[in-house]
C-alpha positions in Angstrom: 115.7 86.3 91.4 116.9 82.7 91.9 114.7 79.8 92.8 116.1 77.8 95.7 117.4 74.5 94.4 115.5 75.0 91.2 117.8 72.6 89.3 116.4 69.7 91.3 113.4 69.4 89.1 112.1 71.2 86.0 109.0 72.7 87.3 105.9 74.6 86.3 104.4 77.3 88.4 101.4 79.5 88.0 99.6 82.3 89.8 96.0 83.3 89.8 94.3 86.2 91.5 95.5 89.6 92.7 98.1 90.6 95.1 97.1 93.0 97.9 99.5 94.9 100.2 100.8 93.2 103.3 99.1 94.1 106.5 99.2 93.6 110.2 101.3 91.4 112.4 98.7 88.7 113.3 99.0 85.4 111.7 96.9 82.3 111.6 97.8 78.6 111.2 96.8 77.7 107.7 96.5 74.0 106.9 98.4 71.9 106.5 101.0 73.7 108.6 100.8 74.0 112.4 103.5 75.0 114.8 102.4 72.6 117.5 105.0 73.5 120.1 105.6 76.9 121.8 108.8 78.6 120.6 111.5 79.8 122.9 111.8 83.0 120.9 108.8 85.1 119.9 108.9 85.6 116.1 108.6 88.8 114.2 105.7 88.2 111.8 103.7 89.8 109.0 100.6 88.8 107.2 100.1 89.4 103.4 97.5 88.5 100.9 98.6 87.0 97.6 97.2 84.6 95.0 93.9 84.5 96.9 95.8 83.2 99.9 96.7 84.6 103.3 100.5 84.5 103.7 102.1 84.4 107.1 105.8 84.9 107.4 107.4 84.4 110.9 111.1 85.1 111.4 112.7 83.7 114.6 115.6 86.1 114.9 116.0 89.2 117.0 117.7 91.0 114.1 114.5 91.0 112.0 113.1 94.4 111.3 110.1 96.1 109.7 112.4 96.9 106.8 112.7 93.1 106.1 109.0 92.7 105.8 108.7 95.8 103.6 111.2 94.3 101.3 109.3 91.0 101.3 106.1 92.8 100.4 108.0 94.4 97.5 109.2 91.0 96.4 105.7 89.6 96.3 104.6 92.6 94.3 107.4 92.0 91.8 106.2 88.4 91.3 102.6 89.6 90.7 103.8 92.3 88.2 105.5 89.6 86.1 103.4 86.5 86.1 99.8 87.2 87.3 97.7 86.8 84.2 94.9 88.9 85.8 97.2 91.9 86.3 96.9 94.1 83.2 100.4 95.3 83.6 102.1 91.9 84.0 104.3 90.3 81.4 102.0 87.2 81.2 99.0 89.3 80.6 100.8 90.9 77.7 101.8 87.5 76.3 98.2 86.4 76.5 96.9 89.6 74.9 99.2 89.0 71.9 98.2 85.3 71.4 98.1 84.6 67.6 99.5 88.1 66.9 103.1 88.5 67.9 105.8 87.2 70.3 106.4 89.2 73.5 109.7 89.8 75.1 109.7 89.1 78.9 112.2 89.2 81.7 114.6 86.3 82.2 112.8 85.3 85.4 109.4 85.0 83.6 110.9 83.3 80.6 112.7 80.7 82.8 109.5 80.0 84.8 107.4 79.4 81.7 110.2 77.2 80.3 110.0 75.1 83.5 106.3 74.9 83.0 106.6 73.6 79.5 109.2 71.0 80.5 107.0 69.8 83.3 104.1 69.6 80.9 106.2 67.2 78.9 107.2 65.2 82.0 103.6 64.9 83.1 102.4 63.9 79.6 100.3 67.1 79.4 98.5 66.7 82.7 100.0 70.0 83.8 99.7 72.4 80.9 100.6 76.1 81.4 98.2 77.1 78.5 95.1 76.1 80.6 94.1 79.7 81.2 90.8 79.8 79.1 89.6 76.5 80.7 90.3 77.9 84.2 88.4 81.1 83.4 85.5 79.0 82.0 85.0 77.0 85.1 85.8 79.9 87.4 86.0 77.6 90.5 86.5 79.4 93.8 84.6 82.5 92.6 81.0 83.5 92.7 78.8 82.1 90.0 80.9 79.0 89.4 78.8 76.3 87.6 79.2 73.4 85.2 79.8 74.9 81.7 78.1 73.4 78.6 80.0 70.5 76.9 80.4 72.6 73.8 82.1 75.4 75.8 84.3 73.0 77.6 85.4 71.4 74.3 86.1 74.8 72.7 88.3 75.9 75.6 90.0 72.5 75.8 91.2 73.0 72.3 93.0 76.1 73.4 95.0 74.1 76.0 98.2 72.9 74.2 101.6 73.7 75.5 103.1 72.6 72.2 101.6 75.8 70.6 103.6 77.9 73.0 106.9 79.0 71.3 109.9 80.0 73.4 112.8 82.0 72.0 115.5 81.7 74.6 117.9 84.1 72.8 115.4 86.9 72.9 113.4 85.8 76.0 110.3 85.9 73.9 107.1 84.0 74.4 104.5 83.4 71.7 101.1 81.7 71.9 100.6 80.7 68.3 96.8 80.4 68.4 94.5 83.4 69.0 92.5 83.0 72.3 95.1 80.9 74.1 96.2 82.0 77.6 99.0 81.0 79.9 97.8 80.5 83.5 100.6 79.8 86.0 97.9 79.5 88.8 98.2 76.3 90.8 101.9 76.6 91.6 102.6 80.2 92.4 102.6 79.7 96.1 105.5 77.4 95.9 107.5 79.8 93.8 106.8 82.6 96.1 107.8 80.5 99.2 111.1 79.7 97.5 111.8 83.4 96.8 110.9 84.4 100.3 113.3 81.6 101.6 116.1 82.9 99.3 115.6 86.5 100.6 115.7 85.4 104.2 118.8 83.3 103.6 120.5 86.2 101.9 119.7 88.3 104.9 121.4 85.8 107.2 118.3 84.4 108.8 118.1 80.6 109.4 114.9 80.0 111.4 111.5 80.9 109.9 108.1 79.6 108.9 106.8 80.6 105.5 103.2 79.7 105.3 101.0 80.1 102.3 97.9 78.1 103.0 98.6 74.5 102.0 102.2 75.4 101.3 104.7 75.6 104.2 108.4 76.1 104.2 110.0 75.3 107.5 113.3 77.1 107.3 116.2 75.6 109.3 115.2 74.5 112.8 113.2 75.9 115.6 115.0 78.1 118.1 116.8 75.7 120.4 117.7 73.3 117.6 114.6 71.1 117.4 112.7 70.0 114.3 109.5 71.8 113.3 106.2 69.8 113.6 104.0 70.3 110.6 100.4 69.1 110.7 98.9 67.2 107.8 95.4 68.4 107.2 92.5 66.1 107.6 90.6 66.5 104.3 87.2 66.0 106.0 87.8 68.5 108.8 88.1 72.3 109.0 91.6 73.9 108.6 93.9 73.2 111.5 92.5 69.7 112.2 95.4 67.3 111.3 95.5 63.5 110.8 99.0 63.7 112.3 102.3 65.6 112.2 105.7 65.3 110.5 109.0 66.5 112.0 111.1 68.5 109.5 113.9 70.9 109.3 114.8 73.0 106.3 112.1 71.3 104.2 108.9 72.3 102.5 105.6 70.6 103.1 103.0 71.2 100.4 99.5 69.8 100.0 97.0 69.9 97.2 93.5 68.9 98.1 90.1 68.8 96.5 88.7 70.4 99.6 90.6 73.7 99.0 88.3 75.3 96.4 85.2 73.7 94.9 81.5 74.1 94.2 78.6 71.6 94.3 76.0 71.2 91.6 73.3 68.6 91.5 74.9 66.9 94.6 78.3 66.5 92.8 81.5 68.2 93.9 83.7 70.0 91.4 87.2 70.7 92.8 89.5 73.4 91.4 92.1 71.0 90.0 91.4 70.7 86.3 92.5 68.0 83.9 93.3 69.6 80.6 92.9 66.2 78.8 89.3 65.9 79.8 88.4 69.5 80.3 86.8 68.7 83.6 87.9 68.8 87.3 89.7 65.8 88.6 87.3 63.0 89.5 89.0 60.1 91.3 89.3 58.7 94.8 92.0 61.1 96.0 91.3 63.7 98.6 94.8 65.2 99.0 98.5 64.7 98.2 101.2 66.0 100.4 104.9 66.4 99.4 108.0 66.8 101.5 111.0 68.0 99.6 113.7 70.7 99.3 112.0 73.1 96.8 108.6 74.5 97.4 108.1 75.2 93.7 108.9 71.6 92.8 106.5 70.4 95.5 103.7 72.7 94.5 104.1 71.5 90.9 104.3 67.9 91.7 101.4 67.6 94.2 98.9 68.8 91.6 100.3 66.4 89.0 100.1 63.5 91.4 96.4 64.3 92.2 95.7 64.0 88.5 97.9 60.9 88.0 96.3 58.8 90.7 97.8 56.8 93.5 99.7 54.1 91.6 101.2 56.2 88.9 101.7 59.1 91.3 103.7 57.0 93.8 105.9 55.7 91.0 106.5 59.2 89.7 107.3 60.7 93.1 109.7 57.9 94.0 111.7 58.7 90.9 112.4 62.2 92.3 115.4 62.5 94.7 114.8 63.7 98.3 111.0 63.6 97.9 108.4 61.9 100.2 104.7 61.7 99.4 101.4 60.9 101.1 98.1 60.3 99.3 94.9 60.5 101.3 91.9 58.9 99.6 88.2 59.6 100.1 87.7 56.3 101.9 90.3 57.4 104.5 93.2 55.3 103.2 96.8 56.4 103.4 99.3 55.6 100.6 102.8 56.7 101.6 106.3 56.5 100.4 108.5 54.6 102.9 110.2 57.8 104.1 106.8 59.6 104.7 105.5 56.6 106.6 108.5 56.8 109.0 108.0 60.5 109.6 104.2 60.7 110.1 103.1 60.6 113.7 99.5 59.7 113.1 96.9 61.0 115.6 93.7 60.0 113.9 93.0 56.3 113.9 90.2 56.6 111.4 92.9 56.8 108.7 94.7 53.6 108.0 97.6 52.6 105.7 96.7 50.7 102.5 100.3 50.1 101.4 
């Protein structure tokens, strides 16, 4: 399988949770995406559940058939069977089970994705570390019973987060975690990877107008029927899903958001979001509510937005501006907007309580 435009940026991706079979034909508008204008052609659509996320795929083409959606479901299962660390039959599960024991040969797809993850770990100075699995399991954010672990447990699991102890043998497509107890978790970026592969499948089938919606990750393929841009809503972090601060017009672009409101728990009146900083061992704790990326590759965007949340506004803007064809918007807890010039031009703001700070 080929990632769309994967050469644009060395990326990391990760997948957490189980994949369930696709079901039904009724979709919902998951934030931050929202098709705000009626379409001239009713789409054929299908809903799946993958990576703890509802997935809605809508194809605006009369040639689309049930067979296409069956094949898309099979594609998503293939991803799960390779890189879901919770799937006992997956390649990543086997790599983790053999940590400190022996290298494991994996498919070229899995090897390449882990290689991207390692390269992005280097680019982000370790803020995005694919060996964060044990720390993710310790915090267990988004699942029942999540609580603040003891400092001793956090420190112990933090020591197992070190991408430099992950050896890659390209000639044999082998992965080896050199320290027992380490785990690869490719969890925060899998939605982007899946969106790109769905895009590639649709393009290979000759389709050129579709919405691929995985929660905070949207790929607007081509243009709307009739040749107009799609209007994608940017989620208001302080409101329920589907309540945007404004919209951006895009065509053949991905719009991806990482926000602290997505998964979290509250303990002793303090909020603990799901985005973990491997350097501290704790969830991110800064003034950022969300980061939205507009670019050409959903995997790249899904990778980058998480990194930018951890980097903070100043360093994050600088990092994003060094990436071609990329626009970024930071929303802070005090309702300030920090946007790249291109994003500011695109955003049609509808909520006056949010103001630009740059």
